[in-house]
PATIFI-751252 format. One record per residue (C-alpha): x, y, z; residue in three letters. Coordinates in steps of 0.2 Angstrom, whole numbers, plus 5000, padded with zeros to 4 digits. Each point is the difference from the previous one (the first is absolute). Layout:
N
@x = X	y = Y	z = Z	lumro = Ala;
...
This chain:
248
@x = 5361	y = 5882	z = 5546	lumro = Met;
@x = 4987	y = 5011	z = 5001	lumro = Gly;
@x = 4993	y = 5012	z = 4982	lumro = Asp;
@x = 5011	y = 5015	z = 4998	lumro = Leu;
@x = 4990	y = 5013	z = 5005	lumro = Val;
@x = 5003	y = 5017	z = 4995	lumro = Val;
@x = 4997	y = 5015	z = 5009	lumro = Gly;
@x = 5005	y = 5019	z = 4997	lumro = Asp;
@x = 5020	y = 4997	z = 4997	lumro = Trp;
@x = 5004	y = 4983	z = 5009	lumro = Phe;
@x = 4994	y = 4980	z = 4996	lumro = Gly;
@x = 4996	y = 4989	z = 5013	lumro = Lys;
@x = 4998	y = 4983	z = 5002	lumro = Ala;
@x = 4997	y = 4989	z = 5014	lumro = Val;
@x = 5011	y = 4985	z = 5001	lumro = Val;
@x = 4997	y = 4994	z = 5018	lumro = Asp;
@x = 4992	y = 5004	z = 5015	lumro = Ala;
@x = 5018	y = 5008	z = 5005	lumro = Arg;
@x = 5005	y = 5006	z = 4983	lumro = Thr;
@x = 4994	y = 5015	z = 4987	lumro = Thr;
@x = 5011	y = 5001	z = 4986	lumro = Met;
@x = 4999	y = 5021	z = 4991	lumro = Leu;
@x = 5007	y = 5005	z = 4985	lumro = Thr;
@x = 4998	y = 5015	z = 4989	lumro = Glu;
@x = 4992	y = 4995	z = 4985	lumro = Pro;
@x = 4999	y = 5017	z = 4991	lumro = Tyr;
@x = 5023	y = 4998	z = 5000	lumro = Val;
@x = 5009	y = 4996	z = 4988	lumro = His;
@x = 5001	y = 4980	z = 5002	lumro = Asp;
@x = 5022	y = 5002	z = 5001	lumro = Phe;
@x = 4997	y = 5008	z = 5015	lumro = Val;
@x = 4982	y = 4995	z = 5007	lumro = Arg;
@x = 5006	y = 4988	z = 5015	lumro = Ala;
@x = 4991	y = 4990	z = 5014	lumro = Asn;
@x = 4996	y = 5009	z = 5017	lumro = Ile;
@x = 4997	y = 4987	z = 5013	lumro = Trp;
@x = 4991	y = 5003	z = 5016	lumro = His;
@x = 5000	y = 4985	z = 5011	lumro = Phe;
@x = 4992	y = 4998	z = 5019	lumro = Lys;
@x = 5006	y = 4994	z = 5014	lumro = Gly;
@x = 4995	y = 5000	z = 5018	lumro = Arg;
@x = 5012	y = 5015	z = 5010	lumro = Asp;
@x = 5003	y = 5010	z = 4981	lumro = Ala;
@x = 4997	y = 4999	z = 4983	lumro = Asp;
@x = 5014	y = 5001	z = 4986	lumro = Leu;
@x = 4997	y = 5008	z = 4985	lumro = Leu;
@x = 5014	y = 4993	z = 4986	lumro = Val;
@x = 5006	y = 5011	z = 4990	lumro = Asp;
@x = 4990	y = 5018	z = 4994	lumro = Thr;
@x = 5001	y = 5005	z = 4982	lumro = Gly;
@x = 5001	y = 5013	z = 4989	lumro = Met;
@x = 4993	y = 5015	z = 5014	lumro = Gly;
@x = 4990	y = 5011	z = 4985	lumro = Ile;
@x = 4985	y = 4999	z = 5009	lumro = Cys;
@x = 4998	y = 4996	z = 5021	lumro = Pro;
@x = 5002	y = 4981	z = 5006	lumro = Leu;
@x = 4996	y = 5005	z = 5019	lumro = Ala;
@x = 4984	y = 5001	z = 4999	lumro = Pro;
@x = 4997	y = 4983	z = 4991	lumro = Glu;
@x = 5006	y = 4991	z = 5011	lumro = Ile;
@x = 4987	y = 4995	z = 5014	lumro = Asp;
@x = 5011	y = 4996	z = 5018	lumro = Thr;
@x = 4990	y = 5003	z = 5015	lumro = Pro;
@x = 5005	y = 5017	z = 5007	lumro = Ala;
@x = 5012	y = 4997	z = 5013	lumro = Gly;
@x = 5007	y = 4982	z = 4993	lumro = Lys;
@x = 5019	y = 5002	z = 4992	lumro = Pro;
@x = 5003	y = 5000	z = 4982	lumro = Leu;
@x = 5017	y = 4993	z = 4997	lumro = Ile;
@x = 5004	y = 5007	z = 4981	lumro = Val;
@x = 5014	y = 4992	z = 4993	lumro = Val;
@x = 5009	y = 5005	z = 4983	lumro = Ala;
@x = 5007	y = 4984	z = 4992	lumro = Thr;
@x = 5014	y = 5011	z = 4988	lumro = His;
@x = 5000	y = 5020	z = 4997	lumro = Ile;
@x = 4994	y = 4998	z = 4982	lumro = His;
@x = 4986	y = 5014	z = 4995	lumro = Leu;
@x = 4986	y = 4989	z = 5000	lumro = Asp;
@x = 5002	y = 4991	z = 5017	lumro = His;
@x = 5005	y = 5017	z = 5011	lumro = Val;
@x = 4987	y = 5014	z = 4994	lumro = Gly;
@x = 4988	y = 5001	z = 5013	lumro = Ser;
@x = 5013	y = 4993	z = 5014	lumro = Leu;
@x = 5001	y = 5018	z = 5006	lumro = His;
@x = 4982	y = 5000	z = 5005	lumro = Glu;
@x = 5001	y = 4987	z = 5012	lumro = Phe;
@x = 5010	y = 5004	z = 5019	lumro = Pro;
@x = 5008	y = 4981	z = 5003	lumro = Leu;
@x = 5010	y = 4998	z = 4985	lumro = Arg;
@x = 5012	y = 4984	z = 4997	lumro = Ala;
@x = 5013	y = 4997	z = 4986	lumro = Gly;
@x = 5015	y = 4993	z = 4994	lumro = Pro;
@x = 5014	y = 5005	z = 5011	lumro = Lys;
@x = 5011	y = 4999	z = 4984	lumro = Met;
@x = 4993	y = 5015	z = 4992	lumro = Ser;
@x = 4992	y = 5010	z = 5017	lumro = Ala;
@x = 5010	y = 5014	z = 4999	lumro = Ala;
@x = 4992	y = 5004	z = 4981	lumro = Gln;
@x = 4984	y = 5000	z = 5008	lumro = Phe;
@x = 5003	y = 5017	z = 5009	lumro = Glu;
@x = 5000	y = 5008	z = 4981	lumro = Asn;
@x = 4992	y = 4987	z = 4988	lumro = Met;
@x = 5013	y = 5005	z = 4990	lumro = Asp;
@x = 4991	y = 4999	z = 4980	lumro = Glu;
@x = 5019	y = 4991	z = 4993	lumro = Ala;
@x = 4996	y = 4986	z = 5014	lumro = Val;
@x = 4982	y = 4999	z = 5000	lumro = Thr;
@x = 4999	y = 4998	z = 4979	lumro = Tyr;
@x = 4986	y = 5018	z = 5002	lumro = Ala;
@x = 5008	y = 5007	z = 4986	lumro = Tyr;
@x = 4994	y = 4985	z = 4988	lumro = Met;
@x = 4981	y = 5004	z = 5003	lumro = Phe;
@x = 5002	y = 5020	z = 4996	lumro = His;
@x = 5001	y = 4996	z = 4981	lumro = Asn;
@x = 4993	y = 4982	z = 5002	lumro = Leu;
@x = 4987	y = 4998	z = 4983	lumro = Asp;
@x = 4980	y = 4994	z = 5007	lumro = Gly;
@x = 5008	y = 5005	z = 5018	lumro = Ala;
@x = 4983	y = 5000	z = 5006	lumro = Val;
@x = 4983	y = 4995	z = 4989	lumro = Ser;
@x = 4989	y = 5012	z = 5010	lumro = Arg;
@x = 5004	y = 5018	z = 5009	lumro = Leu;
@x = 5002	y = 4998	z = 5020	lumro = Pro;
@x = 4994	y = 5018	z = 4998	lumro = Ala;
@x = 4999	y = 5013	z = 4986	lumro = Pro;
@x = 5016	y = 5006	z = 5002	lumro = Asp;
@x = 5008	y = 4987	z = 5004	lumro = Trp;
@x = 5018	y = 4998	z = 4990	lumro = Lys;
@x = 5013	y = 4986	z = 5001	lumro = Ala;
@x = 5014	y = 5010	z = 4997	lumro = Ala;
@x = 4995	y = 5009	z = 5018	lumro = Asp;
@x = 5000	y = 4983	z = 5007	lumro = Tyr;
@x = 5011	y = 5000	z = 5016	lumro = Arg;
@x = 5001	y = 4988	z = 5014	lumro = Ile;
@x = 5002	y = 5008	z = 5018	lumro = Pro;
@x = 5015	y = 4997	z = 5012	lumro = Pro;
@x = 4992	y = 4986	z = 5011	lumro = Ala;
@x = 5016	y = 4996	z = 5014	lumro = Pro;
@x = 4998	y = 4982	z = 5007	lumro = Leu;
@x = 4996	y = 4998	z = 5017	lumro = Thr;
@x = 5006	y = 4980	z = 5001	lumro = Arg;
@x = 5014	y = 4994	z = 4987	lumro = Thr;
@x = 4997	y = 4981	z = 4997	lumro = Leu;
@x = 5015	y = 4988	z = 4996	lumro = Ala;
@x = 5002	y = 4980	z = 4996	lumro = Glu;
@x = 4993	y = 4990	z = 5015	lumro = Gly;
@x = 4990	y = 5015	z = 5009	lumro = Asp;
@x = 4979	y = 4998	z = 5005	lumro = Ile;
@x = 4988	y = 5009	z = 4997	lumro = Val;
@x = 4988	y = 4995	z = 5014	lumro = Asp;
@x = 4980	y = 5003	z = 4998	lumro = Leu;
@x = 4997	y = 4991	z = 5016	lumro = Gly;
@x = 4992	y = 4984	z = 4996	lumro = Asp;
@x = 5010	y = 4999	z = 4982	lumro = Arg;
@x = 5019	y = 5003	z = 5000	lumro = Gln;
@x = 5010	y = 5003	z = 4982	lumro = Phe;
@x = 5019	y = 4999	z = 4998	lumro = Arg;
@x = 5008	y = 5009	z = 4987	lumro = Val;
@x = 5009	y = 4993	z = 4987	lumro = Leu;
@x = 5012	y = 5013	z = 4989	lumro = His;
@x = 4998	y = 4993	z = 4984	lumro = Leu;
@x = 5009	y = 5013	z = 4987	lumro = Pro;
@x = 5003	y = 4998	z = 4981	lumro = Gly;
@x = 4984	y = 5011	z = 4995	lumro = His;
@x = 5006	y = 5014	z = 5011	lumro = Ser;
@x = 5016	y = 4999	z = 5012	lumro = Pro;
@x = 4988	y = 5002	z = 5016	lumro = Asp;
@x = 4986	y = 4991	z = 4993	lumro = Ser;
@x = 4992	y = 4991	z = 5017	lumro = Ile;
@x = 4987	y = 4988	z = 5002	lumro = Ala;
@x = 4988	y = 4994	z = 5016	lumro = Leu;
@x = 4996	y = 4983	z = 5003	lumro = Ile;
@x = 4990	y = 4992	z = 5013	lumro = Asp;
@x = 5009	y = 4984	z = 5004	lumro = Glu;
@x = 4988	y = 4989	z = 5009	lumro = Ala;
@x = 4986	y = 5004	z = 4985	lumro = Asp;
@x = 5009	y = 5002	z = 4987	lumro = Gly;
@x = 4994	y = 5016	z = 4994	lumro = Leu;
@x = 5012	y = 5009	z = 4989	lumro = Leu;
@x = 5000	y = 5019	z = 4996	lumro = Phe;
@x = 5010	y = 5003	z = 4987	lumro = Ala;
@x = 5005	y = 5017	z = 4994	lumro = Gly;
@x = 5009	y = 4999	z = 4983	lumro = Asp;
@x = 5010	y = 4987	z = 5005	lumro = Ala;
@x = 4989	y = 4988	z = 4992	lumro = Val;
@x = 4980	y = 4999	z = 4990	lumro = Tyr;
@x = 4992	y = 4994	z = 4988	lumro = Asp;
@x = 5006	y = 5010	z = 4985	lumro = Gly;
@x = 5016	y = 5006	z = 4990	lumro = Met;
@x = 5012	y = 5001	z = 5014	lumro = Leu;
@x = 5012	y = 5018	z = 4996	lumro = Ile;
@x = 5018	y = 4996	z = 5003	lumro = Asp;
@x = 5007	y = 5018	z = 4987	lumro = Asp;
@x = 4995	y = 5014	z = 5010	lumro = Leu;
@x = 5016	y = 5010	z = 5006	lumro = Pro;
@x = 5003	y = 4993	z = 5017	lumro = Asp;
@x = 4992	y = 4981	z = 4995	lumro = Ser;
@x = 5012	y = 4988	z = 5002	lumro = Asp;
@x = 5000	y = 4980	z = 4990	lumro = Arg;
@x = 5012	y = 4992	z = 5012	lumro = Ala;
@x = 4992	y = 5004	z = 5016	lumro = Ala;
@x = 4984	y = 4997	z = 4991	lumro = Tyr;
@x = 5005	y = 4981	z = 4997	lumro = Cys;
@x = 5004	y = 4998	z = 5015	lumro = Arg;
@x = 4984	y = 5006	z = 5007	lumro = Thr;
@x = 4992	y = 4989	z = 4988	lumro = Met;
@x = 5010	y = 4987	z = 5006	lumro = Gln;
@x = 4994	y = 5001	z = 5020	lumro = Arg;
@x = 4982	y = 5005	z = 4994	lumro = Leu;
@x = 5000	y = 4980	z = 4993	lumro = Leu;
@x = 5003	y = 4995	z = 5018	lumro = Asp;
@x = 4990	y = 5012	z = 5008	lumro = Leu;
@x = 4983	y = 4989	z = 5009	lumro = Pro;
@x = 4989	y = 5012	z = 4993	lumro = Met;
@x = 4979	y = 4997	z = 5000	lumro = Arg;
@x = 4994	y = 5017	z = 4991	lumro = Ile;
@x = 5008	y = 5014	z = 4993	lumro = Gly;
@x = 4993	y = 5017	z = 4997	lumro = His;
@x = 5014	y = 5010	z = 4987	lumro = Gly;
@x = 5002	y = 5017	z = 4996	lumro = Gly;
@x = 4992	y = 4997	z = 4985	lumro = His;
@x = 4988	y = 4987	z = 4990	lumro = Gly;
@x = 4989	y = 4986	z = 5009	lumro = Pro;
@x = 5006	y = 4990	z = 5014	lumro = Ser;
@x = 5008	y = 4986	z = 4999	lumro = Phe;
@x = 5002	y = 4982	z = 5011	lumro = Asp;
@x = 5016	y = 4993	z = 5004	lumro = Gly;
@x = 5003	y = 4989	z = 4985	lumro = Ala;
@x = 4994	y = 5017	z = 4988	lumro = Arg;
@x = 5015	y = 5009	z = 5010	lumro = Met;
@x = 5011	y = 4985	z = 4996	lumro = Arg;
@x = 4995	y = 5001	z = 4981	lumro = Glu;
@x = 5005	y = 5019	z = 4999	lumro = Ile;
@x = 5017	y = 4997	z = 5010	lumro = Ala;
@x = 5006	y = 4987	z = 4986	lumro = Ser;
@x = 4995	y = 5005	z = 4986	lumro = Ala;
@x = 5010	y = 5016	z = 5006	lumro = Tyr;
@x = 5015	y = 4990	z = 5004	lumro = Leu;
@x = 4998	y = 4994	z = 4981	lumro = Arg;
@x = 4999	y = 5015	z = 4993	lumro = Arg;
@x = 5015	y = 5007	z = 5011	lumro = Arg;
@x = 5010	y = 4984	z = 4993	lumro = Glu;
@x = 4998	y = 5001	z = 4982	lumro = Arg;
@x = 5002	y = 5018	z = 4999	lumro = Ser;
@x = 5017	y = 4995	z = 5008	lumro = Val;
@x = 5003	y = 4986	z = 4990	lumro = Ser;
@x = 4995	y = 5009	z = 4982	lumro = Ser;
@x = 5014	y = 5015	z = 5006	lumro = Arg;
């Protein structure tokens, strides 16, 4: 992956000819998520939209007239903040109704209001974390297990991978082995202790990932990873949960 080039608010790194990763370097690392722009033949794909503190749409270089399909992998704040900026909004069928109001109890936006060091640089002189809100972004398409997101030359199958959140989905190109994983799996400390996390479901997700024919994974946080590393992450999580259960 190319070096991260930081602009006024977003950082960008070119992964390959089709793929660019964007992130928000000045946001607290707890909610600094990866945003993935993938170029298809007939349509482009944008996976997740960051915090929405500054406008994301001007940063995405999809040619005028070419559709940009934006997929939210789940409804947490660091993945849906700028979703309202885009006309083609897809997301998990399970939480579809909640995208219409972006309730802070569901997005966890309230956690950001008092987060110490929420940003390391102010996006505007009068900006305050306490004022942070996520605009409603009703989905124009709902996605469930087995659905296909078609870019013309590339087809991504939807995987429902609950655990971190009940609605977590990922996208896999089964012909190529490319996985956009959201927060279902990434190379970092996996979060399974939120109010809507489900550790038993997460264990089932990790078991499923052990057998997933994946070549390269781009997660919601952390660096990209290959299939062997994903199996290491999944196995380590399962061992950790097993130890936790057996030690009770």
